[in-house]
VMD Tcl script that draws the C-alpha trace (Angstrom):
set ca {
  {-79.16 31.54 3.59}
  {-77.41 34.78 4.28}
  {-73.82 35.11 3.14}
  {-72.60 35.93 6.65}
  {-74.33 32.83 8.07}
  {-72.76 30.60 5.43}
  {-69.35 32.09 6.12}
  {-69.79 31.41 9.85}
  {-70.70 27.77 9.30}
  {-67.74 27.33 6.98}
  {-65.33 28.80 9.49}
  {-66.65 26.62 12.33}
  {-66.16 23.43 10.34}
  {-69.16 21.65 11.94}
  {-72.79 21.18 11.04}
  {-75.39 23.65 12.38}
  {-77.06 20.88 14.34}
  {-73.81 20.31 16.25}
  {-73.88 23.89 17.50}
  {-77.08 23.41 19.46}
  {-76.70 23.10 23.21}
  {-79.11 21.30 25.52}
  {-81.43 23.67 27.33}
  {-80.95 23.63 31.10}
  {-83.40 26.38 32.04}
  {-87.19 26.47 32.17}
  {-89.24 28.43 29.69}
  {-92.34 28.53 31.91}
  {-93.25 28.30 35.57}
  {-93.16 24.86 37.13}
  {-96.80 23.96 37.95}
  {-95.62 21.32 40.47}
  {-93.21 23.51 42.41}
  {-95.55 23.94 45.41}
  {-97.24 20.53 45.37}
  {-94.35 18.22 44.55}
  {-92.97 18.11 48.15}
  {-96.36 16.79 49.29}
  {-96.36 14.12 46.59}
  {-92.78 13.19 47.37}
  {-93.62 12.71 51.03}
  {-96.46 10.35 50.09}
  {-94.18 8.41 47.76}
  {-91.58 8.01 50.47}
  {-94.23 6.69 52.85}
  {-95.83 4.37 50.26}
  {-93.66 3.85 47.13}
  {-96.29 1.58 45.50}
  {-98.74 4.44 44.96}
  {-99.66 5.04 41.34}
  {-98.94 8.40 39.75}
  {-102.58 8.83 38.73}
  {-103.74 8.11 42.30}
  {-101.40 10.77 43.65}
  {-102.45 13.23 40.98}
  {-106.15 12.74 41.79}
  {-105.38 13.18 45.50}
  {-103.55 16.45 44.86}
  {-106.46 17.72 42.77}
  {-108.89 16.97 45.61}
  {-106.72 18.44 48.34}
  {-105.67 21.52 46.37}
  {-108.44 22.35 43.90}
  {-107.67 24.78 41.11}
  {-103.88 24.37 41.19}
  {-103.67 21.39 38.83}
  {-105.46 20.75 35.55}
  {-105.70 17.54 33.51}
  {-103.01 18.90 31.19}
  {-100.50 18.65 34.06}
  {-100.97 14.91 34.46}
  {-98.28 13.87 31.98}
  {-95.78 16.21 33.60}
  {-96.60 14.77 37.01}
  {-96.23 11.18 35.76}
  {-92.81 11.98 34.32}
  {-91.78 13.52 37.64}
  {-92.87 10.39 39.49}
  {-90.93 8.15 37.08}
  {-87.82 10.26 37.58}
  {-88.19 10.07 41.37}
  {-88.58 6.28 41.29}
  {-85.55 5.91 39.03}
  {-83.40 7.98 41.41}
  {-84.81 7.26 44.86}
  {-87.25 4.36 44.48}
  {-86.73 0.72 45.38}
  {-84.21 -1.21 43.33}
  {-85.72 -3.36 40.60}
  {-84.60 -6.93 39.92}
  {-82.12 -7.18 37.07}
  {-83.31 -9.39 34.22}
  {-81.21 -10.37 31.22}
  {-82.73 -11.26 27.89}
  {-82.62 -14.98 27.14}
  {-81.05 -15.82 23.79}
  {-82.22 -19.18 22.44}
  {-80.39 -21.34 19.92}
  {-81.70 -24.11 17.68}
  {-81.56 -27.56 19.24}
  {-80.17 -26.28 22.54}
  {-82.93 -26.08 25.16}
  {-86.30 -27.70 25.80}
  {-88.64 -26.78 28.63}
  {-91.53 -28.75 30.08}
  {-94.24 -28.31 32.66}
  {-97.54 -29.77 33.89}
  {-100.84 -27.92 33.82}
  {-104.33 -28.81 35.02}
  {-107.06 -29.25 32.41}
  {-110.07 -29.71 34.70}
  {-111.62 -26.47 33.48}
  {-112.59 -28.27 30.26}
  {-115.01 -30.43 32.29}
  {-114.32 -33.56 30.27}
  {-116.30 -36.65 31.32}
  {-115.84 -40.38 30.72}
  {-119.01 -42.44 31.06}
  {-120.60 -39.47 32.76}
  {-117.86 -39.14 35.39}
  {-115.52 -36.11 35.51}
  {-112.10 -36.89 34.08}
  {-109.61 -34.98 36.23}
  {-106.26 -34.94 34.46}
  {-103.16 -32.92 33.70}
  {-101.22 -32.26 30.54}
  {-97.48 -32.61 30.23}
  {-96.32 -29.87 27.87}
  {-92.93 -30.06 26.13}
  {-91.68 -27.15 24.03}
  {-88.45 -26.25 22.24}
  {-87.62 -22.73 23.33}
  {-86.17 -21.65 19.98}
  {-88.82 -22.76 17.48}
  {-91.77 -23.35 19.87}
  {-92.19 -26.89 18.57}
  {-94.31 -28.60 21.17}
  {-95.78 -31.89 22.27}
  {-98.47 -32.72 24.81}
  {-99.27 -35.87 26.76}
  {-102.36 -36.38 28.92}
  {-101.50 -37.78 32.33}
  {-103.36 -38.39 35.63}
  {-100.75 -36.72 37.89}
  {-97.35 -35.08 37.94}
  {-95.56 -38.25 39.03}
  {-92.25 -39.51 37.69}
  {-94.04 -42.03 35.49}
  {-96.03 -39.21 33.88}
  {-92.88 -37.11 33.47}
  {-90.99 -40.02 31.90}
  {-93.89 -40.91 29.60}
  {-94.39 -37.34 28.42}
  {-90.70 -36.63 27.90}
  {-90.09 -39.83 25.96}
  {-93.20 -39.30 23.81}
  {-91.96 -35.83 22.91}
  {-88.44 -37.00 22.05}
  {-89.63 -39.89 19.90}
  {-92.14 -37.65 18.16}
  {-89.46 -35.04 17.62}
  {-87.03 -37.55 16.20}
  {-84.09 -36.00 18.04}
  {-82.79 -34.84 21.38}
  {-81.91 -31.26 22.40}
  {-78.83 -30.53 24.44}
  {-80.60 -29.42 27.63}
  {-83.94 -30.00 29.34}
  {-85.31 -27.55 31.91}
  {-88.14 -28.20 34.34}
  {-89.38 -26.67 37.55}
  {-88.64 -28.10 40.99}
  {-91.31 -30.81 40.87}
  {-90.83 -33.73 43.23}
  {-90.64 -36.23 40.40}
  {-87.39 -34.67 39.18}
  {-85.88 -32.79 42.15}
  {-85.31 -33.87 45.74}
  {-86.85 -30.86 47.44}
  {-86.15 -32.29 50.91}
  {-82.43 -31.90 50.39}
  {-80.63 -28.63 50.97}
  {-78.89 -28.89 47.58}
  {-82.11 -29.92 45.80}
  {-80.30 -32.38 43.55}
  {-82.05 -34.43 40.86}
  {-83.77 -37.68 41.74}
  {-81.88 -40.87 40.86}
  {-84.53 -42.12 38.45}
  {-84.73 -38.76 36.70}
  {-80.95 -38.66 36.30}
  {-81.04 -42.12 34.77}
  {-83.68 -40.98 32.29}
  {-81.61 -37.96 31.28}
  {-78.43 -40.02 30.91}
  {-80.25 -42.56 28.74}
  {-81.13 -39.87 26.18}
  {-77.96 -37.81 26.62}
  {-79.77 -34.80 28.08}
  {-78.28 -32.23 30.44}
  {-80.83 -31.54 33.16}
  {-81.65 -28.08 34.50}
  {-84.16 -26.78 37.00}
  {-85.39 -23.31 37.74}
  {-84.34 -21.57 40.92}
  {-86.69 -21.61 43.87}
  {-89.27 -18.81 43.83}
  {-88.20 -17.70 40.34}
  {-91.02 -18.97 38.11}
  {-90.11 -16.59 35.29}
  {-87.46 -19.06 34.10}
  {-90.13 -21.73 33.49}
  {-92.64 -19.49 31.78}
  {-91.48 -20.49 28.30}
  {-93.43 -23.74 28.59}
  {-96.00 -22.45 31.05}
  {-97.07 -19.26 29.34}
  {-98.21 -21.03 26.18}
  {-100.81 -22.88 28.26}
  {-101.71 -20.18 30.76}
  {-101.74 -17.26 28.34}
  {-104.79 -16.24 26.37}
  {-104.00 -18.33 23.31}
  {-103.90 -21.98 24.32}
  {-106.61 -22.16 27.02}
  {-109.00 -20.74 24.42}
  {-107.93 -23.01 21.58}
  {-108.64 -26.24 23.44}
  {-112.30 -25.38 24.20}
  {-112.73 -24.08 20.64}
  {-111.29 -27.25 19.15}
  {-113.47 -29.29 21.50}
  {-116.60 -27.47 20.37}
  {-115.58 -27.62 16.72}
  {-115.11 -31.38 16.81}
  {-118.16 -31.92 19.00}
  {-115.99 -33.91 21.44}
  {-116.49 -33.51 25.15}
  {-117.73 -36.85 26.44}
  {-115.97 -40.14 25.83}
  {-116.29 -43.73 26.86}
  {-112.52 -44.36 27.12}
  {-109.59 -42.36 28.42}
  {-107.50 -42.70 25.26}
  {-110.05 -40.53 23.48}
  {-108.86 -37.61 25.57}
  {-105.26 -38.42 24.70}
  {-106.09 -38.43 20.99}
  {-107.96 -35.16 21.35}
  {-104.98 -33.53 23.05}
  {-102.62 -34.61 20.28}
  {-104.84 -33.45 17.42}
  {-105.90 -30.07 18.83}
  {-102.59 -28.66 20.06}
  {-101.48 -25.35 18.55}
  {-98.42 -26.14 16.44}
  {-95.99 -23.34 15.77}
  {-92.84 -24.26 13.86}
  {-90.57 -21.74 12.21}
  {-89.47 -22.13 8.64}
  {-85.94 -22.86 9.78}
  {-87.19 -26.16 11.21}
  {-87.23 -27.72 14.62}
  {-84.84 -26.56 17.26}
}
mol new
graphics top color blue
foreach p $ca { graphics top sphere $p radius 0.5 }
foreach p [lrange $ca 0 end-1] q [lrange $ca 1 end] { graphics top cylinder $p $q radius 0.2 }
display resetview
């Protein structure tokens, strides 16, 4: 370092990196200066257009003015436009889960397994109960999503768990929620079941399925729908002579996932 440079830094009293100022001017010609108004007009007419679709359209309409190396610059320009002038996005807050606080449950159809009993298709559902913090889970095979199936599955999960969480969340199924009412309050029998076990009931808001995906996504994601057929093929079980064979299969082939900190 030159002596004069060192003396300057010492007199300033700040680091050299603090002396740098953000650059507000361009160092090269903007390749999108002539074509961006056309792209902006298309975005205003149809905001759902993809940046790559617009870029390909500009290349076809104005050959020779854009090269593949300009694609990243164009995509950044589209993202900036959507952030400033695009449609408002729904605000989502991250859910923070605590041990022993919340359990979620949902029903899912299992007919894609093509299970048969005495040669006849066994159409059934699975009641899936999961603790949102540790992903401890329990399944119960049921013929429908009635209140009896909900009560049976919930009680099986609680007895198997050996404890009760503070809250239980479900979707707006008819067995738990009176959907004919404007307030959509809980059904009387479901309230009695919750009070018996000391549970605080919750339901997801209408047309907001993202709140129930904690229980649903483990069955409708790529992991669980694949594990059931694999476990079925591994055990050689697909046809049975009694329905409780399917129940036993569901309990022995579920994908357990419990953290080291325990259930919660």
